[in-house]
C-alpha positions in Angstrom: -6.2 -23.5 14.5 -5.7 -22.3 18.0 -2.6 -21.1 19.8 -1.1 -23.2 22.6 -2.8 -22.8 26.0 0.0 -22.3 28.4 1.3 -19.2 30.1 2.9 -18.6 33.5 1.4 -15.1 33.6 -2.1 -14.8 35.0 -2.9 -11.8 32.8 -2.0 -13.7 29.7 -3.7 -17.0 30.6 -6.5 -16.6 28.1 -5.0 -17.7 24.7 -5.6 -15.8 21.5 -7.0 -17.5 18.5 -5.5 -17.0 15.1 -8.4 -14.7 14.3 -7.6 -12.5 17.2 -4.0 -12.0 16.1 -5.2 -11.3 12.6 -7.6 -8.7 13.9 -4.7 -6.9 15.6 -2.9 -7.0 12.2 -6.0 -5.4 10.6 -5.9 -2.6 13.1 -2.2 -2.0 12.4 -2.7 -2.1 8.6 -5.2 0.8 8.8 -2.5 2.9 10.4 0.1 2.1 7.7 0.6 3.5 4.2 1.1 1.2 1.2 4.5 -0.5 1.0 6.6 0.2 -2.1 8.1 -2.8 -4.0 11.5 -1.8 -2.6 10.1 -2.1 0.9 10.5 1.7 1.5 7.6 3.8 2.5 7.1 7.6 2.6 7.0 9.4 5.9 8.3 8.4 9.3 8.1 5.1 11.2 4.4 4.5 12.3 3.2 4.2 15.8 1.9 0.7 16.8 -0.8 1.2 19.3 -1.1 -2.5 20.1 2.3 -2.2 21.8 0.5 -0.6 24.8 -0.2 -4.3 25.7 3.6 -4.7 26.2 3.8 -4.9 30.0 6.4 -6.0 32.6 4.5 -9.3 33.0 4.9 -9.9 29.2 8.7 -9.1 29.4 9.1 -11.5 32.4 7.2 -14.2 30.4 9.5 -13.7 27.4 12.6 -14.1 29.6 11.2 -17.2 31.3 10.5 -18.9 28.0 14.2 -19.0 27.0 15.1 -19.4 23.3 12.5 -18.2 20.8 12.9 -19.3 17.2 12.4 -17.1 14.2 9.9 -18.9 12.0 8.5 -16.2 9.7 9.7 -12.8 8.5 8.2 -10.1 6.3 9.7 -7.1 4.5 13.3 -8.3 5.1 16.0 -9.5 2.8 17.0 -12.2 5.3 19.8 -14.4 3.9 18.3 -17.7 2.9 21.6 -19.5 3.4 21.3 -19.0 7.2 19.1 -21.1 9.4 18.1 -21.9 13.0 17.7 -18.3 14.2 17.0 -18.0 17.9 16.6 -15.1 20.3 16.8 -15.2 24.1 16.3 -12.5 26.7 18.0 -12.8 30.1 17.2 -11.1 33.5 20.5 -9.2 33.5 19.2 -7.2 30.5 21.4 -9.2 28.2 20.4 -11.1 25.1 21.7 -14.0 23.1 21.0 -14.4 19.4 22.2 -17.5 17.5 22.0 -18.8 14.0 23.8 -21.2 11.6 25.6 -19.7 8.7 25.7 -21.1 5.1 28.2 -23.9 6.2 26.2 -24.9 9.2 28.5 -23.3 11.7 26.7 -21.9 14.7 27.2 -18.2 15.3 26.3 -16.6 18.7 25.8 -12.9 19.2 25.3 -11.3 22.6 24.9 -7.9 24.1 22.6 -5.7 26.2 19.1 -4.6 25.7 16.9 -1.8 27.1 13.1 -2.2 27.7 10.8 0.8 27.4 7.3 0.1 28.6 4.5 2.1 27.1 3.3 5.4 28.7 0.6 7.9 27.8 2.9 9.5 25.3 5.0 6.6 24.0 4.7 3.0 22.9 6.6 0.1 24.3 9.9 -1.2 22.7 12.9 -3.4 23.2 16.2 -1.8 22.1 18.8 -4.4 21.3 22.4 -3.1 21.2 25.5 -4.2 19.3 23.7 -6.0 16.4 25.7 -6.5 13.2 24.5 -5.4 9.8 21.1 -6.7 8.5 20.3 -8.8 11.5 16.6 -8.3 12.5 16.4 -5.1 10.4 19.6 -3.3 11.4 20.8 -1.4 8.3 24.0 -0.4 9.9 25.8 -2.1 12.8 24.4 -0.7 16.1 21.1 -0.8 18.1 17.8 -2.1 16.7 14.4 -1.1 18.2 11.8 -3.8 18.2 8.2 -3.1 19.0 6.0 -6.0 20.2 2.8 -5.8 18.1 1.2 -9.1 19.0 1.8 -11.6 21.8 0.2 -14.9 22.7 1.3 -18.0 24.6 4.7 -18.9 23.0 4.1 -16.7 20.0 5.6 -13.2 19.6 5.4 -10.8 16.7 8.0 -8.0 16.6 8.5 -5.2 14.1 11.6 -3.1 13.5 11.6 0.2 11.6 14.4 2.3 10.2 13.9 6.0 9.3 15.6 7.7 6.4 15.3 11.3 5.2 11.8 11.1 3.8 11.0 7.4 4.1 11.3 4.3 6.3 11.4 0.5 6.0 9.8 -2.0 8.3 10.4 -5.7 9.0 8.1 -8.0 10.8 9.3 -11.1 12.7 7.3 -14.0 14.2 9.0 -16.0 16.9 7.8 -19.3 18.5 9.2 -20.8 21.7 9.9 -24.5 22.4 6.4 -25.2 23.7 4.7 -23.9 20.6 4.6 -27.1 18.6 5.3 -26.1 15.0 3.1 -29.0 13.8 0.2 -27.5 15.7 0.9 -23.8 15.2 1.9 -23.8 11.5 3.7 -20.7 10.3 2.6 -21.5 6.8 -1.1 -21.3 7.9 -0.4 -17.9 9.4 1.4 -16.7 6.3 -1.4 -18.0 4.1 -4.1 -16.2 6.1 -2.2 -13.0 6.0 -2.0 -13.1 2.2 -5.5 -14.3 1.7 -7.1 -11.7 3.8 -4.7 -8.9 2.8 -4.0 -7.8 6.3 -0.6 -6.5 5.2 0.4 -5.2 1.7 0.9 -7.8 -1.0 4.2 -6.1 -1.9 5.7 -7.1 1.4 7.5 -10.4 0.9 6.8 -13.1 3.4 9.4 -15.8 4.2 9.3 -18.9 6.3 12.7 -19.0 8.0 14.5 -22.3 7.9 14.5 -23.9 11.4 15.7 -27.4 10.5 19.1 -26.5 12.0 20.7 -28.8 9.4 24.5 -28.6 9.3 24.6 -29.0 5.5 24.1 -26.2 3.0 20.8 -26.5 1.2 22.0 -25.4 -2.2 24.9 -27.8 -2.8 24.6 -30.4 0.0 28.1 -29.6 1.1 28.6 -29.8 4.9 30.6 -27.8 7.4 34.4 -27.7 7.3 36.6 -30.4 8.8 37.0 -28.4 12.1 33.4 -29.3 12.8 33.0 -32.6 11.1 36.3 -34.3 12.1 35.4 -34.8 15.8 32.2 -36.5 14.7 34.1 -38.7 12.3 36.6 -39.6 15.0 33.8 -40.6 17.4 32.3 -43.0 14.9 35.7 -44.4 14.0 36.4 -45.2 17.6 33.0 -46.9 17.9 33.7 -48.9 14.7 37.1 -50.1 16.0 
């Protein structure tokens, strides 16, 4: 399995293979202590050296790609009743994050972000402001710092980390853009390779995030409320008449 071969950035024109991404994860794993079953680890948030690859060209590419869909998460108690998560970065240093709640109603969050490119003394990051509780690793409402740890054509892996007194917790997120055909770049294959080769601790729970964007709740089959459904019913009634 190979990643899609399309990128507007000359420096990123050579696509990575799945093996290349997994090698990056191997290098990261050697820097990280074992994860406890509760997803808390001793010490402070680790430094991800691969984020030195996060350049202005990469950020411009992320902006130009538009919506990027969350397809896989690790180490996060993401609500399984939500679906269709998508993140967009805009040139004005604003972002849009959307998802569907348990009733299929689309929710849209927006705010500002700050980009810190890597230097000789610090790694690169994207700080997203005004996120609500438990979205992309935010433990309390406020900003969340995301570090790009792997990037290819249409595929982005970000990690968030929250520090506590003597411990921290990490969450990994894999995003694909519209052009990364999910039938060609299968998140299940990535997840299977990660588990098989133990590139990250077994205790960290991997989840494939629902991207069907279905308006019906999966557990009961009940759909969204009448405020959403009624206009659709009215349209079909008018056609039938």
